[in-house]
N, C-alpha and C positions, 0 to 999 in steps of 0.2 A: 780347641779341637781335641778330640779324644785320641786320634791315631797318628797325628802328624806334628812335626815341628816346622815352623816357618822356614828354617834353614834348608829343609828338604826341597824347597821351591826356589832356592837361590840360583841366579845365573852364575855359572862357574867363574866368571870374571868380575863379579860384584857381590862379595859377601854382604849379607844382610838384605839383599834385594828381594827375598821372599816376602818381605813386609809390603811389597808393592802389589801382591796378589789381591784380587777382588775378594772381599769378605764373603759375598754370596757364593762365589765359586768354591771357596774353602769350606763353607758349610756343606755344600752339595757333595764335594769329594769325600769329606769326612763321613757323611751319611752313606755314601756309596760303599766306602770301606767297611762300615758297620754291617750293611746289608749283605755284602759279598762273603764275609766271614773268612777272607784270606788276606794276608798282608799285601799292601800296595807299595811297590818300590817306584819312586818318582824318577824317571830318566831325565825329564826336562820340565821345568815349570816356567817361572818368569825368565825372559831373555832380554838382555840388552841388545841394542841394534848391532853393536860390534860382534857380540857372540853369534847372533843370528846370521850375520854376514859371513862369519868364519865357517859356520856349518854349511852354508850354501857353497862356499869356495871348496870345501872338502867333498862336495858331491852329494850331500844330503838333499832330499826333496823338501824344500821349505816354501811356504807361502809368502808372497811379498807383503800381504796384509795380515800377517800372523797374529792370532789372538794371544800368543805367548808374549808378544811385545807389550801388551797392555795388561797382562796379569790375569787373563781370563781362561788360561789353558794349561793342561799338563799332559805329559806322555807317561803312561803307566807301564812298567815292564810286565811282559806277559810271556812266561816261559813255555806254556803248553796249552792244549785245547781245553782241558777242564777248567783251568784258571781263567782262560779267555771267556768261557761261558759265564763263569761266576762274576767276573769283572764287568762284562758287557751287560748282563741282566741287571746287576746292581746299579750300574750307572744310569741305565734307562729308568729304573724305578726311582732313583734319586732326582730325576728330572732333567738329565742331560739330553739334549736333542741335536747335538753336533758331535759326531763320533767318527773317528778315522781308525781303521783296523789294519795293522801291519803284522808281519810274521812274529815280531818280537815285542811289540808294544801296542797299546791302545791310546789314541789321542782323544781327550774329552775337552770340550770348552762350552762356555755359556756367554760368548761375546754377543752383546745385544746389537752390534753393528753388522753382524754377518747373518746370512740366511739360516733359518731354523729348519728342523725336521729333515736333517741330512745325515747320511752315513756314506763314507767313502772308503776305498782301499788304497794302499800304497803299493 
């Protein structure tokens, strides 16, 4: 990868777990970063079930069948509207067709077990 270290995708409770990320996903997000021309800060990549459960208990909106649990997803920090546009357009160009948009992050995934061509808001 040109722009990321696997450790950026680690679950906070499992150092080294970024290695469980899907290789095609990593290639796609690396290409999206290249196309966007702005840094991507990964808020969340791979998640252990324990970490996912802790987020749910803290009140975060989490999916029961989350692509994060299988290494097919990441949440990219998004501080403002101009970066949101750059990140979104680059992710679409890179081939992502599962995108969630929140005020402070953009979720992208390529989980083959989930519906394609969807965009949602949080």
